[in-house]
Backbone bond lengths (Angstrom), bond angles and torsions (degrees), N, CA, C in turn:
res aa  C-N    CA-C-N  psi(-1)  N-CA   C-N-CA  omega(-1)  CA-C   N-CA-C  phi
1 X - - - 1.425 - - 1.537 112.77 -
2 X 1.249 118.38 171.45 1.398 122.94 -172.35 1.536 113.69 -88.42
3 X 1.303 119.62 -45.28 1.480 121.25 -175.15 1.527 110.63 -100.72
4 X 1.254 120.10 -39.40 1.517 123.67 -178.73 1.531 109.58 -123.72
5 X 1.323 117.25 157.69 1.462 122.92 177.51 1.540 112.45 -61.08
6 X 1.355 115.76 155.92 1.398 119.87 176.15 1.536 110.51 -63.00
7 X 1.307 116.44 146.55 1.500 119.59 177.82 1.550 111.84 82.29
8 X 1.289 120.97 7.78 1.449 121.81 179.44 1.529 108.04 -67.81
9 X 1.338 115.60 133.03 1.475 118.39 -176.77 1.509 112.28 -100.57
10 X 1.388 116.80 -17.41 1.425 119.20 -175.40 1.501 109.63 -154.79
11 X 1.404 114.69 134.10 1.498 114.34 179.65 1.545 102.73 -155.18
12 X 1.350 113.43 172.92 1.449 120.38 178.83 1.534 109.63 -110.22
13 X 1.322 115.64 140.74 1.482 126.04 176.78 1.530 107.69 -100.21
14 X 1.321 117.24 116.37 1.478 121.65 -172.60 1.546 110.25 -121.83
15 X 1.328 112.44 155.98 1.500 121.34 172.53 1.467 106.50 -134.48
16 X 1.300 115.69 131.37 1.512 123.68 176.85 1.524 108.73 -79.80
17 X 1.325 117.25 128.64 1.419 123.77 176.79 1.554 113.73 -69.62
18 X 1.355 114.92 -26.49 1.427 117.87 -175.26 1.500 111.24 -89.12
19 X 1.355 121.31 -53.18 1.488 119.56 -175.75 1.533 111.59 -101.26
20 X 1.348 120.46 -8.77 1.448 123.62 173.14 1.506 113.31 81.23
21 X 1.342 120.65 8.02 1.426 120.83 177.18 1.462 113.84 -76.96
22 X 1.331 117.60 149.55 1.473 124.83 -179.18 1.503 108.19 -114.98
23 X 1.304 116.83 139.17 1.464 118.01 -179.76 1.521 111.13 -158.03
24 X 1.330 117.21 164.41 1.434 122.29 177.25 1.519 108.52 -105.09
25 X 1.273 116.72 151.04 1.481 122.57 -179.56 1.467 108.22 -146.68
26 X 1.377 115.46 145.00 1.464 121.52 179.21 1.571 110.92 -69.59
27 X 1.356 113.30 -30.66 1.448 117.41 179.10 1.540 110.39 -75.49
28 X 1.284 118.40 138.32 1.463 122.90 175.88 1.513 111.33 -117.42
29 X 1.300 111.38 109.82 1.545 119.65 179.89 1.543 106.02 -147.30
30 X 1.328 112.64 158.77 1.458 115.97 177.06 1.474 115.52 -58.71
31 X 1.358 117.82 -32.98 1.504 123.14 177.39 1.508 108.68 -144.17
32 X 1.415 113.99 146.36 1.469 119.92 176.49 1.510 106.62 -133.66
33 X 1.341 112.27 167.09 1.440 119.65 170.89 1.557 108.62 -77.23
34 X 1.323 117.82 126.00 1.507 119.52 -180.00 1.512 109.91 -63.11
35 X 1.346 118.16 132.34 1.459 121.33 178.80 1.534 111.28 -73.38
36 X 1.333 118.91 -13.84 1.494 118.55 -177.23 1.523 111.32 -97.03
37 X 1.297 115.50 -48.45 1.499 116.45 -175.47 1.554 113.96 -107.68
38 X 1.324 116.07 -14.65 1.444 119.60 -176.79 1.550 110.53 -87.57
39 X 1.270 116.51 153.47 1.428 121.44 179.45 1.519 109.18 -119.23
40 X 1.303 115.31 136.16 1.485 117.59 173.79 1.566 107.82 -73.92
41 X 1.284 116.98 132.76 1.468 117.35 -174.51 1.535 112.05 -69.96
42 X 1.273 119.14 145.95 1.426 125.77 176.78 1.542 106.78 -85.07
43 X 1.410 115.59 106.10 1.449 119.67 -175.35 1.499 114.38 -79.40
44 X 1.293 118.14 -0.05 1.504 119.65 174.76 1.482 109.47 -87.01
45 X 1.349 115.73 101.13 1.425 119.45 -175.10 1.549 110.21 -111.63
46 X 1.237 114.53 159.26 1.496 119.14 176.30 1.560 106.90 -94.20
47 X 1.326 113.50 178.64 1.481 120.43 -177.87 1.524 113.24 -64.33
48 X 1.356 118.14 -29.34 1.506 121.25 -175.26 1.569 112.48 -100.48
49 X 1.279 115.03 7.25 1.481 118.01 -175.61 1.517 112.39 -103.20
50 X 1.285 115.40 151.58 1.519 117.48 177.82 1.543 108.94 -87.86
51 X 1.329 113.58 155.06 1.449 120.53 177.76 1.518 109.71 -64.85
52 X 1.329 119.92 125.58 1.472 120.65 -175.57 1.549 107.28 -75.68
53 X 1.308 111.94 156.51 1.453 121.09 177.18 1.515 109.62 -123.66
54 X 1.331 114.25 140.92 1.441 118.13 -178.56 1.553 106.60 -88.76
55 X 1.350 117.30 133.32 1.467 120.53 -179.98 1.535 106.28 -91.89
56 X 1.367 114.14 107.60 1.444 120.96 178.17 1.503 109.65 -87.04
57 X 1.341 115.32 92.83 1.419 120.12 -175.74 1.547 114.74 -99.43
58 X 1.307 115.91 -7.81 1.479 117.96 -179.99 1.527 110.49 -94.79
59 X 1.338 113.40 126.19 1.462 122.55 -172.99 1.507 109.50 -102.87
60 X 1.284 115.43 137.39 1.525 121.87 175.99 1.489 110.03 -67.39
61 X 1.330 118.60 118.70 1.397 121.50 176.98 1.525 113.91 -92.65
62 X 1.352 112.88 -42.15 1.477 119.45 -177.46 1.536 109.76 -154.63
63 X 1.325 115.72 149.47 1.459 117.74 171.10 1.460 107.41 -103.20
64 X 1.331 118.36 126.47 1.440 127.41 -176.21 1.460 108.18 -98.01
65 X 1.355 117.90 122.75 1.430 124.36 178.60 1.490 112.70 -121.11
66 X 1.349 117.26 141.86 1.436 123.49 179.96 1.533 110.19 99.76
67 X 1.331 114.53 136.64 1.394 120.87 -176.48 1.523 112.72 -58.09
68 X 1.389 116.33 -46.93 1.413 120.75 -177.83 1.556 111.65 -66.99
69 X 1.272 117.45 -34.73 1.495 118.21 178.74 1.513 111.77 -71.54
70 X 1.324 115.91 -37.39 1.493 119.87 176.71 1.508 109.04 -65.50
71 X 1.359 119.51 -42.50 1.451 121.47 179.70 1.529 111.72 -61.52
72 X 1.337 114.35 -43.52 1.491 121.99 179.10 1.534 111.93 -59.48
73 X 1.365 115.94 -48.01 1.447 120.89 -175.69 1.566 107.00 -70.58
74 X 1.314 119.00 -40.40 1.421 120.42 175.38 1.487 114.96 -57.78
75 X 1.378 114.76 -42.65 1.450 117.57 178.80 1.528 112.39 -68.64
76 X 1.313 117.19 -39.15 1.499 120.36 177.16 1.511 110.62 -60.11
77 X 1.377 116.67 -46.73 1.458 117.88 -177.20 1.493 113.31 -69.90
78 X 1.340 115.74 -33.12 1.492 119.36 -178.86 1.505 109.21 -73.47
79 X 1.364 119.36 -31.92 1.435 121.26 177.03 1.525 110.95 -68.99
80 X 1.349 115.35 -36.65 1.458 118.22 178.14 1.563 110.80 -67.42
81 X 1.306 115.44 -35.50 1.483 120.15 177.17 1.503 114.03 -71.87
82 X 1.281 118.90 -35.55 1.487 122.92 -178.27 1.497 111.86 -88.10
83 X 1.320 116.72 -8.50 1.491 119.84 -177.30 1.514 114.04 78.37
84 X 1.299 119.44 25.04 1.432 123.68 179.72 1.500 113.72 84.45
85 X 1.320 121.03 16.36 1.471 123.52 179.55 1.461 106.59 -81.06
86 X 1.325 115.32 113.62 1.476 122.63 -175.06 1.623 109.42 -88.15
87 X 1.265 117.73 -6.05 1.465 120.60 -174.61 1.564 115.18 -63.99
88 X 1.326 114.38 -25.86 1.442 117.78 -178.42 1.486 114.81 -77.66
89 X 1.383 115.95 -17.80 1.490 122.29 -177.98 1.495 109.18 -71.22
């Protein structure tokens, strides 16, 4: 599959409030850092720097349960991303 590994039974369906991208993730939380526009903070800081914070802009829209439902949602999202190109399947 495109977003999650084959045989995934449960995942989260997220939408980023900043860039508008939608994606699936194995982690299920109310908010996540967007993999497209968000940056993971560099935790190696110097003595004069502030502790960085991660901007969690992706909001959980739905929790997808069941292998068939996860596969269906993964296929729909990947087709939207590839523009309907079935050659990668």
